[in-house]
RODREN-600215 format. One record per residue (C-alpha): x, y, z; residue number from 1. Coordinates in steps of 0.001 Angstrom, whole numbers, plus 524288, in hexadecimal, padded with zeros to 5 digits. Example, Ala and Ser with C-alpha at 12.3 -4.5 7.8 and 13.67 -1.06 7.14 Angstrom:
BEGIN
<site><east>8300C</east><north>7EE6C</north><up>81E78</up><vexro>1</vexro></site>
<site><east>83566</east><north>7FBDC</north><up>81BE4</up><vexro>2</vexro></site>
// end
This chain:
BEGIN
<site><east>5A0F9</east><north>1A823</north><up>930BE</up><vexro>1</vexro></site>
<site><east>5A499</east><north>1B221</north><up>925F0</up><vexro>2</vexro></site>
<site><east>59E85</east><north>1BEC7</north><up>926F8</up><vexro>3</vexro></site>
<site><east>59A2E</east><north>1C879</north><up>91D08</up><vexro>4</vexro></site>
<site><east>5936E</east><north>1D3E3</north><up>91EA0</up><vexro>5</vexro></site>
<site><east>58B28</east><north>1D564</north><up>9135F</up><vexro>6</vexro></site>
<site><east>5897D</east><north>1CFB0</north><up>9069C</up><vexro>7</vexro></site>
<site><east>5828E</east><north>1D8CA</north><up>8FC75</up><vexro>8</vexro></site>
<site><east>57E67</east><north>1D585</north><up>8ED24</up><vexro>9</vexro></site>
<site><east>57A7B</east><north>1DF24</north><up>8E2FD</up><vexro>10</vexro></site>
<site><east>57928</east><north>1DF23</north><up>8D3D6</up><vexro>11</vexro></site>
<site><east>57EE2</east><north>1D396</north><up>8CCCC</up><vexro>12</vexro></site>
<site><east>58693</east><north>1CF11</north><up>8D94F</up><vexro>13</vexro></site>
<site><east>58729</east><north>1BFAB</north><up>8DB28</up><vexro>14</vexro></site>
<site><east>58C90</east><north>1B942</north><up>8E7E4</up><vexro>15</vexro></site>
<site><east>58BE7</east><north>1ABFC</north><up>8ED7C</up><vexro>16</vexro></site>
<site><east>58DBA</east><north>1AB37</north><up>8FCDA</up><vexro>17</vexro></site>
<site><east>59765</east><north>19F84</north><up>8FD6C</up><vexro>18</vexro></site>
<site><east>596E6</east><north>193CE</north><up>906A1</up><vexro>19</vexro></site>
<site><east>5A20C</east><north>19729</north><up>90E85</up><vexro>20</vexro></site>
<site><east>5A069</east><north>18B74</north><up>91834</up><vexro>21</vexro></site>
<site><east>59DE7</east><north>193DA</north><up>922FF</up><vexro>22</vexro></site>
<site><east>5931B</east><north>19F59</north><up>925E9</up><vexro>23</vexro></site>
<site><east>593C9</east><north>1AD59</north><up>91FA4</up><vexro>24</vexro></site>
<site><east>58DF8</east><north>1B6BB</north><up>927F0</up><vexro>25</vexro></site>
<site><east>58867</east><north>1C315</north><up>922B0</up><vexro>26</vexro></site>
<site><east>5866C</east><north>1CEAB</north><up>92A75</up><vexro>27</vexro></site>
<site><east>58110</east><north>1DBE1</north><up>928DF</up><vexro>28</vexro></site>
<site><east>57908</east><north>1E763</north><up>92EA4</up><vexro>29</vexro></site>
<site><east>56EF5</east><north>1E6D0</north><up>924C2</up><vexro>30</vexro></site>
<site><east>56371</east><north>1DCED</north><up>91E8A</up><vexro>31</vexro></site>
<site><east>56BFE</east><north>1D825</north><up>913D1</up><vexro>32</vexro></site>
<site><east>579F9</east><north>1D1E2</north><up>91742</up><vexro>33</vexro></site>
<site><east>57752</east><north>1CAD1</north><up>90AC1</up><vexro>34</vexro></site>
<site><east>570AE</east><north>1D2A3</north><up>8FFD7</up><vexro>35</vexro></site>
<site><east>57019</east><north>1CF8C</north><up>8F11C</up><vexro>36</vexro></site>
<site><east>568FA</east><north>1D8FE</north><up>8E773</up><vexro>37</vexro></site>
<site><east>56839</east><north>1DE65</north><up>8DA2B</up><vexro>38</vexro></site>
<site><east>56AB5</east><north>1D21C</north><up>8D12F</up><vexro>39</vexro></site>
<site><east>57443</east><north>1CB04</north><up>8DB8C</up><vexro>40</vexro></site>
<site><east>574B1</east><north>1BCDB</north><up>8DD84</up><vexro>41</vexro></site>
<site><east>57894</east><north>1B7E1</north><up>8E90F</up><vexro>42</vexro></site>
<site><east>57983</east><north>1A965</north><up>8ED26</up><vexro>43</vexro></site>
<site><east>57D9F</east><north>1A31C</north><up>8FAC7</up><vexro>44</vexro></site>
<site><east>584B3</east><north>19639</north><up>8F82C</up><vexro>45</vexro></site>
<site><east>580DA</east><north>188F0</north><up>8FC74</up><vexro>46</vexro></site>
<site><east>584AA</east><north>1872C</north><up>90B45</up><vexro>47</vexro></site>
<site><east>587AE</east><north>194E1</north><up>90D79</up><vexro>48</vexro></site>
<site><east>58428</east><north>199F6</north><up>91B5E</up><vexro>49</vexro></site>
<site><east>58116</east><north>1A825</north><up>91E25</up><vexro>50</vexro></site>
<site><east>57EFC</east><north>1AF64</north><up>92AC3</up><vexro>51</vexro></site>
<site><east>57950</east><north>1BA94</north><up>92D78</up><vexro>52</vexro></site>
<site><east>57B6F</east><north>1C6AD</north><up>9370C</up><vexro>53</vexro></site>
<site><east>56E1A</east><north>1CA76</north><up>93E91</up><vexro>54</vexro></site>
<site><east>565A3</east><north>1D27E</north><up>935D8</up><vexro>55</vexro></site>
<site><east>56C67</east><north>1CFE8</north><up>92802</up><vexro>56</vexro></site>
<site><east>567AA</east><north>1C7B6</north><up>91E1D</up><vexro>57</vexro></site>
<site><east>56762</east><north>1C3F5</north><up>90EAF</up><vexro>58</vexro></site>
<site><east>55F99</east><north>1CDFF</north><up>90628</up><vexro>59</vexro></site>
<site><east>55C27</east><north>1CA95</north><up>8F696</up><vexro>60</vexro></site>
<site><east>557A5</east><north>1D606</north><up>8EF6E</up><vexro>61</vexro></site>
<site><east>554AB</east><north>1DCBA</north><up>8E420</up><vexro>62</vexro></site>
<site><east>5570B</east><north>1D21F</north><up>8D901</up><vexro>63</vexro></site>
<site><east>561A5</east><north>1C9D3</north><up>8E0C3</up><vexro>64</vexro></site>
<site><east>5631A</east><north>1BC12</north><up>8DEF9</up><vexro>65</vexro></site>
<site><east>56697</east><north>1B23C</north><up>8EB95</up><vexro>66</vexro></site>
<site><east>56928</east><north>1A538</north><up>8EBDD</up><vexro>67</vexro></site>
<site><east>56A0A</east><north>19DA4</north><up>8F9BE</up><vexro>68</vexro></site>
<site><east>56CD4</east><north>18FAD</north><up>8F434</up><vexro>69</vexro></site>
<site><east>57088</east><north>18679</north><up>8FDF1</up><vexro>70</vexro></site>
<site><east>56F2F</east><north>17850</north><up>8FC3D</up><vexro>71</vexro></site>
<site><east>56AFB</east><north>16CC4</north><up>904AB</up><vexro>72</vexro></site>
<site><east>577C8</east><north>16969</north><up>90986</up><vexro>73</vexro></site>
<site><east>57C43</east><north>177E8</north><up>909A1</up><vexro>74</vexro></site>
<site><east>57221</east><north>1818A</north><up>90CBE</up><vexro>75</vexro></site>
<site><east>573DF</east><north>1906D</north><up>90E19</up><vexro>76</vexro></site>
<site><east>57340</east><north>1958B</north><up>91BA3</up><vexro>77</vexro></site>
<site><east>56E4B</east><north>1A255</north><up>91EDB</up><vexro>78</vexro></site>
<site><east>56DEB</east><north>1A677</north><up>92DC1</up><vexro>79</vexro></site>
<site><east>56F90</east><north>1B133</north><up>9385C</up><vexro>80</vexro></site>
<site><east>57C66</east><north>1B00A</north><up>94124</up><vexro>81</vexro></site>
<site><east>57892</east><north>1A877</north><up>94E0E</up><vexro>82</vexro></site>
<site><east>56FA7</east><north>1AE11</north><up>95624</up><vexro>83</vexro></site>
<site><east>56AE3</east><north>1B9D4</north><up>94C68</up><vexro>84</vexro></site>
<site><east>56105</east><north>1BB4A</north><up>94187</up><vexro>85</vexro></site>
<site><east>561F2</east><north>1BF5B</north><up>93309</up><vexro>86</vexro></site>
<site><east>558DB</east><north>1C59A</north><up>928F7</up><vexro>87</vexro></site>
<site><east>55884</east><north>1BA88</north><up>91E18</up><vexro>88</vexro></site>
<site><east>556E3</east><north>1BA57</north><up>91122</up><vexro>89</vexro></site>
<site><east>54E50</east><north>1C618</north><up>90A04</up><vexro>90</vexro></site>
<site><east>54B9C</east><north>1C346</north><up>8FCD8</up><vexro>91</vexro></site>
<site><east>5473A</east><north>1D1F8</north><up>8F5E2</up><vexro>92</vexro></site>
<site><east>543C9</east><north>1D216</north><up>8E802</up><vexro>93</vexro></site>
<site><east>54DEF</east><north>1C7DF</north><up>8E39B</up><vexro>94</vexro></site>
<site><east>54F1F</east><north>1C172</north><up>8D5D9</up><vexro>95</vexro></site>
<site><east>552E0</east><north>1B3CF</north><up>8DAED</up><vexro>96</vexro></site>
<site><east>55540</east><north>1ACC7</north><up>8E82C</up><vexro>97</vexro></site>
<site><east>55659</east><north>19E41</north><up>8EB2C</up><vexro>98</vexro></site>
<site><east>55889</east><north>19A07</north><up>8FA1E</up><vexro>99</vexro></site>
<site><east>55A26</east><north>18BC0</north><up>8FA83</up><vexro>100</vexro></site>
<site><east>5605C</east><north>182E6</north><up>9043D</up><vexro>101</vexro></site>
<site><east>561AE</east><north>18E24</north><up>90D4B</up><vexro>102</vexro></site>
<site><east>56161</east><north>18FAE</north><up>91CA2</up><vexro>103</vexro></site>
<site><east>55CE9</east><north>19D10</north><up>9220E</up><vexro>104</vexro></site>
<site><east>55D95</east><north>19DB7</north><up>93195</up><vexro>105</vexro></site>
<site><east>55A8C</east><north>1A78D</north><up>93CFB</up><vexro>106</vexro></site>
<site><east>55403</east><north>1B33B</north><up>93311</up><vexro>107</vexro></site>
<site><east>54C9A</east><north>1BDC0</north><up>938E8</up><vexro>108</vexro></site>
<site><east>548BE</east><north>1CB78</north><up>93155</up><vexro>109</vexro></site>
<site><east>544A3</east><north>1D2A7</north><up>93CBC</up><vexro>110</vexro></site>
<site><east>53C6F</east><north>1DF5C</north><up>937C6</up><vexro>111</vexro></site>
<site><east>53DAC</east><north>1DA8F</north><up>928B3</up><vexro>112</vexro></site>
<site><east>533E6</east><north>1DBCD</north><up>91DD9</up><vexro>113</vexro></site>
<site><east>5380E</east><north>1CD5A</north><up>91A20</up><vexro>114</vexro></site>
<site><east>535EB</east><north>1C4FE</north><up>926CA</up><vexro>115</vexro></site>
<site><east>53C37</east><north>1B824</north><up>922CF</up><vexro>116</vexro></site>
<site><east>54951</east><north>1AF95</north><up>9213D</up><vexro>117</vexro></site>
<site><east>546C4</east><north>1B1D6</north><up>91373</up><vexro>118</vexro></site>
<site><east>53E12</east><north>1BD90</north><up>90E66</up><vexro>119</vexro></site>
<site><east>5395F</east><north>1BD0C</north><up>9010F</up><vexro>120</vexro></site>
<site><east>53572</east><north>1CA37</north><up>8F90F</up><vexro>121</vexro></site>
<site><east>53CE5</east><north>1C6BE</north><up>8ED35</up><vexro>122</vexro></site>
<site><east>539BD</east><north>1C25E</north><up>8DF79</up><vexro>123</vexro></site>
<site><east>53904</east><north>1BAD4</north><up>8D6E1</up><vexro>124</vexro></site>
<site><east>53FFD</east><north>1AED3</north><up>8D92C</up><vexro>125</vexro></site>
<site><east>542A8</east><north>1A928</north><up>8E8F1</up><vexro>126</vexro></site>
<site><east>544E1</east><north>19ACF</north><up>8EAF9</up><vexro>127</vexro></site>
<site><east>54541</east><north>1975E</north><up>8F92A</up><vexro>128</vexro></site>
<site><east>54836</east><north>18924</north><up>8FB17</up><vexro>129</vexro></site>
<site><east>54E23</east><north>17E57</north><up>9051C</up><vexro>130</vexro></site>
<site><east>5501A</east><north>189D1</north><up>90F92</up><vexro>131</vexro></site>
<site><east>55031</east><north>1890B</north><up>91DB5</up><vexro>132</vexro></site>
<site><east>54C31</east><north>19405</north><up>9253F</up><vexro>133</vexro></site>
<site><east>54FA7</east><north>193D3</north><up>9354B</up><vexro>134</vexro></site>
<site><east>54A98</east><north>19CFF</north><up>93DAF</up><vexro>135</vexro></site>
<site><east>545A0</east><north>1A920</north><up>938D9</up><vexro>136</vexro></site>
<site><east>53DB3</east><north>1B48D</north><up>9410D</up><vexro>137</vexro></site>
<site><east>535D5</east><north>1B644</north><up>93451</up><vexro>138</vexro></site>
<site><east>53083</east><north>1AD58</north><up>928CD</up><vexro>139</vexro></site>
<site><east>53A58</east><north>1A341</north><up>9225B</up><vexro>140</vexro></site>
<site><east>535FE</east><north>1A868</north><up>91472</up><vexro>141</vexro></site>
<site><east>52E7A</east><north>1B62D</north><up>91460</up><vexro>142</vexro></site>
<site><east>5286F</east><north>1BAE8</north><up>90770</up><vexro>143</vexro></site>
<site><east>5233B</east><north>1C9A5</north><up>905F2</up><vexro>144</vexro></site>
<site><east>518D2</east><north>1C49F</north><up>8FD42</up><vexro>145</vexro></site>
<site><east>515FC</east><north>1B76C</north><up>8F4DD</up><vexro>146</vexro></site>
<site><east>520D1</east><north>1B472</north><up>8EB19</up><vexro>147</vexro></site>
<site><east>51D3B</east><north>1AC82</north><up>8E07D</up><vexro>148</vexro></site>
<site><east>52BF4</east><north>1AA68</north><up>8DCC8</up><vexro>149</vexro></site>
<site><east>52F30</east><north>1A5BE</north><up>8EA76</up><vexro>150</vexro></site>
<site><east>532C9</east><north>19751</north><up>8EA88</up><vexro>151</vexro></site>
<site><east>5336E</east><north>19211</north><up>8F8D6</up><vexro>152</vexro></site>
<site><east>53728</east><north>18398</north><up>8FB6B</up><vexro>153</vexro></site>
<site><east>53BB1</east><north>17B9F</north><up>906D0</up><vexro>154</vexro></site>
<site><east>53DC7</east><north>184F2</north><up>91129</up><vexro>155</vexro></site>
<site><east>53E61</east><north>18297</north><up>91EC0</up><vexro>156</vexro></site>
<site><east>53C3C</east><north>18C5D</north><up>928C9</up><vexro>157</vexro></site>
<site><east>53F46</east><north>18B5E</north><up>937C7</up><vexro>158</vexro></site>
<site><east>53C27</east><north>194B3</north><up>941FB</up><vexro>159</vexro></site>
<site><east>5366B</east><north>19EFB</north><up>93A0F</up><vexro>160</vexro></site>
<site><east>52EFE</east><north>1A8E4</north><up>9420A</up><vexro>161</vexro></site>
<site><east>52498</east><north>1AD29</north><up>93816</up><vexro>162</vexro></site>
<site><east>52405</east><north>19FF3</north><up>92F01</up><vexro>163</vexro></site>
<site><east>52B18</east><north>19905</north><up>9256C</up><vexro>164</vexro></site>
<site><east>525E0</east><north>19EC3</north><up>91847</up><vexro>165</vexro></site>
<site><east>51E15</east><north>1AAA1</north><up>917A4</up><vexro>166</vexro></site>
<site><east>510FF</east><north>1AACD</north><up>910E4</up><vexro>167</vexro></site>
<site><east>514FD</east><north>1B4B1</north><up>9074A</up><vexro>168</vexro></site>
<site><east>51E8B</east><north>1AAD7</north><up>900B2</up><vexro>169</vexro></site>
<site><east>514ED</east><north>1A5C2</north><up>8F883</up><vexro>170</vexro></site>
<site><east>519E6</east><north>198CF</north><up>8F28F</up><vexro>171</vexro></site>
<site><east>52180</east><north>195F0</north><up>8FE37</up><vexro>172</vexro></site>
<site><east>5155B</east><north>191AF</north><up>905D7</up><vexro>173</vexro></site>
// end
């Protein structure tokens, strides 16, 4: 396991989280163990495994772009450490997001205004496809309101306390 305290991008920065063949553990005392904002671009390589300390998560904000694009043979895995939960992915005012062939495990956004393993409060282009969400204390995918530019397909959600896809996710239902 490789431990990283935090990954934060802003401005015109671009970063690709590599597949190191071992889990990368992100730990921080705030919501965003990984944050991207401004015109930054964050990519996660196929096969990468990221684990998060309790209470941390991924936040994509303020016109940033995010791509978690695994493959069928090498999905991206985002999960909590054993026995813990993490906050999941928050998409707030993004420019473009594609999350596909990605597995999210053990999320809980206790007390959060965006209660979902993936929470969408974003525009304009968010694509979620070929996802597996396993064990969430909330919704699998939560939307703050209907988003006409949200594309959701092929999502498997297991053990979601609230349900698979929130009704406000519009086209997702």
